[in-house]
N, C-alpha and C positions, 0 to 999 in steps of 0.2 A: 768266459772261456771254461771255467771250472764246471759251470752248469752243463755246458755242452759235453764236456768230457764225462760227466756222471751219466748222462743219457746214453752215451755211446760205449759204455764199458764192454758189452758183449762183443761188439764189432772190433773194438780195440784189441781184445784178447785174441780174436780170430786172426787179426792182421798183425799180431805181435807188436802192437804199439803200446808202450808202457808209460801211461800217463799217471798223474798223481792219484786219481781214484783207484787205479789198478794196484798201486803200492799200498795205499792205506785202507782200501775197502770202501764200499758204498756208504755205510753208516757214518764213518769218520769224515768222508768227503762231504756229506751233507752237513755235518757239524761245522766243518771248516767254512763251507758256503754261508751258513747262518752267521757265523762269527764275523766274517768279512762284511756281510750285509749290515749287521748291527754296528760294526765299527765305523762304517761310513756314515750312518745316521747319527751316531754319537759324536763323530768328528764335526759334523755340520753344526750340531747344537752347541758343542763346546766352542767352536769358532765364533758363533754368534754371541755366546755368553761372554767371551773374552774380548769381543769387538775386533777380532781379526777378520771376521766376515761380516758383511752388512746383513741387517735383518731381512732384507729382500731375499737372501739366500734360502731362508726357510720357505718363503712363498714360491720361489722359483723351483725348488726341489720338493714341493709338497706331495708330489706323486709317490715319493719313497715312504711317506708316512701313511698313505692309503693302501699301499701294497702289503700283503701279508704273506709270510712264507709258510 
């Protein structure tokens, strides 16, 4: 949702839709997006390390490790 809002900032301003990227700006919105992305990755790794998640979780979600921002 945040990625979509970042892309539509110009349209949102024209239509007077005030989304998070409008309030914090494009650069900060991209930083928030990166932080949430990496938080998800780290959460999976911590979950597996603490045995709260099965090791298969890493394999099932290996696409997140191949994706780069």
